[in-house]
Every structure is written in structure tokens, then in C-alpha cells.
C-alpha positions as semicolon CSV with decimal commas, in nm:
position;residue;x (nm);y (nm);z (nm)
1;X;2,154;2,516;-6,145
2;X;2,409;2,792;-6,087
3;X;2,144;3,050;-6,042
4;X;2,080;2,910;-5,705
5;X;2,444;2,959;-5,589
6;X;2,473;3,310;-5,722
7;X;2,144;3,414;-5,530
8;X;2,275;3,268;-5,229
9;X;2,607;3,443;-5,257
10;X;2,453;3,765;-5,342
11;X;2,227;3,749;-5,026
12;X;2,513;3,646;-4,804
13;X;2,710;3,961;-4,951
14;X;2,421;4,196;-4,895
15;X;2,404;4,043;-4,508
16;X;2,812;4,095;-4,474
17;X;2,786;4,453;-4,604
18;X;2,512;4,539;-4,362
19;X;2,693;4,386;-4,082
20;X;2,432;4,109;-4,015
21;X;2,468;3,764;-3,942
22;X;2,282;3,484;-4,177
23;X;2,068;3,471;-3,892
24;X;2,012;3,863;-3,851
25;X;2,030;3,872;-3,485
26;X;2,334;4,081;-3,446
27;X;2,303;4,451;-3,518
28;X;2,560;4,609;-3,750
29;X;2,850;4,785;-3,599
30;X;2,796;5,148;-3,518
31;X;2,971;5,372;-3,762
32;X;3,127;5,615;-3,504
33;X;3,294;5,322;-3,323
34;X;3,483;5,132;-3,599
35;X;3,849;5,222;-3,513
36;X;3,963;5,227;-3,153
37;X;4,259;5,501;-3,131
38;X;4,266;5,532;-2,767
39;X;4,224;5,905;-2,755
40;X;3,889;5,978;-2,914
41;X;3,748;5,631;-2,938
42;X;3,831;5,406;-2,634
43;X;3,801;5,043;-2,600
44;X;3,786;4,828;-2,308
45;X;3,775;4,438;-2,284
46;X;3,683;4,163;-2,003
47;X;3,793;3,808;-2,079
48;X;3,531;3,594;-1,972
49;X;3,729;3,280;-2,060
50;X;3,986;3,185;-2,306
51;X;3,840;3,277;-2,659
52;X;3,544;3,441;-2,496
53;X;3,563;3,822;-2,450
54;X;3,357;4,125;-2,402
55;X;3,455;4,443;-2,586
56;X;3,321;4,782;-2,528
57;X;3,389;5,097;-2,754
58;X;3,299;5,466;-2,683
59;X;3,395;5,814;-2,731
60;X;3,598;5,986;-2,445
61;X;3,508;6,322;-2,565
62;X;3,161;6,313;-2,687
63;X;2,817;6,190;-2,558
64;X;2,833;5,868;-2,765
65;X;2,689;5,607;-2,568
66;X;2,834;5,276;-2,526
67;X;2,884;4,972;-2,810
68;X;2,935;4,641;-2,631
69;X;2,974;4,319;-2,787
70;X;3,069;3,975;-2,691
71;X;3,289;3,763;-2,909
72;X;3,349;3,398;-2,865
73;X;3,557;3,162;-3,077
74;X;3,622;3,475;-3,317
75;X;3,264;3,527;-3,377
76;X;3,028;3,774;-3,246
77;X;2,764;3,642;-3,023
78;X;2,546;3,945;-2,930
79;X;2,605;4,334;-2,987
80;X;2,409;4,605;-2,801
81;X;2,419;4,962;-2,758
82;X;2,387;5,152;-2,413
83;X;2,228;5,497;-2,519
84;X;2,376;5,840;-2,442
85;X;2,284;6,086;-2,190
86;X;2,187;6,310;-2,448
87;X;2,394;6,614;-2,336
88;X;2,374;6,902;-2,571
89;X;2,719;7,082;-2,557
90;X;3,050;7,057;-2,685
91;X;3,274;7,025;-2,364
92;X;3,230;6,654;-2,264
93;X;3,438;6,404;-2,108
94;X;3,299;6,026;-2,053
95;X;3,491;5,783;-1,860
96;X;3,339;5,430;-1,851
97;X;3,385;5,131;-1,639
98;X;3,302;4,779;-1,744
99;X;3,294;4,494;-1,478
100;X;3,142;4,141;-1,452
101;X;2,915;4,077;-1,164
102;X;2,799;3,716;-1,174
103;X;2,582;3,679;-1,471
104;X;2,568;4,039;-1,545
105;X;2,794;4,290;-1,700
106;X;2,774;4,627;-1,530
107;X;2,844;4,917;-1,793
108;X;2,886;5,268;-1,606
109;X;2,931;5,615;-1,760
110;X;3,056;5,881;-1,550
111;X;3,032;6,192;-1,778
112;X;3,015;6,573;-1,795
113;X;2,629;6,547;-1,820
114;X;2,576;6,286;-1,543
115;X;2,604;5,935;-1,492
116;X;2,423;5,602;-1,630
117;X;2,475;5,240;-1,544
118;X;2,336;4,942;-1,731
119;X;2,323;4,581;-1,605
120;X;2,343;4,343;-1,913
121;X;2,284;3,985;-1,924
122;X;2,605;3,815;-2,014
123;X;2,440;3,533;-2,201
124;X;2,258;3,739;-2,445
125;X;2,346;4,106;-2,391
126;X;1,983;4,215;-2,303
127;X;1,933;4,492;-2,097
128;X;1,844;4,403;-1,728
129;X;1,808;4,760;-1,565
130;X;1,954;5,106;-1,644
131;X;1,975;5,385;-1,379
132;X;2,046;5,751;-1,428
133;X;2,174;6,024;-1,196
């Protein structure tokens, strides 16, 4: 009888350690974005409604891409990652804009290696489009 509960506890602990929900639908946090310090790792947020927020994390000095997640009622609804440009040099600056446009989020990275913009669906975080210049 107790073996069943121990197994469930171990599985839930493993999922939590991997950063996955029990449904397995939310990817783990990207290690480089765990701590927002406002200098190297910058955070931005948009309040969609009370207890419903979009968070974005990125490095201001590296070609890091951008981690974006929606948190509703204290729970992560979805998490996604906007891929970096792939710039291979050490002098790098990145400015990120995050804004809402109807049912979409617009994520724009204006950086030393160029500009990319992604349009994400607010409901599920899925990529709608990506442009690069």
C-alpha cells in the first residue's frame, strides 16, 4: 500500500527536479536565465490581467535568445524560447522589447548582430512568425 505512494512521490520529485509539470507540457527553465540581476540578465513583464503575467528574460550582453513564459495564478501556463541570432563575437549588446498586440505577443531583439522579431500566440505561447534583418 505504501509502495504506491512512495513511487508517486519519487516520480513527482523527479519531474519537479527537471522543471516539468506533471503533464510534462512546460519545458524546464533555461539555466542561464535563472537569476535576473538587471545588468547581465534582464527581466521584463507585461500584466495581461490581475494574476496573469508574461515574463521575458534575456542577457543584455550576450547572444542569448529570450525566454518567455506566461504565469497565471502563480502557475506557469507555458514557457517558450526565442532562439538567438547566432552571433559569434564577444562584443554584444541586446535590447529587447515585449509588447501585446491583440491575441499576440511581439518579442523584438535589436542587437549587435541584427534584429529579430517573433510573434507568439498569447494563449499557448506557440510561434506564429519570426522575421530577421
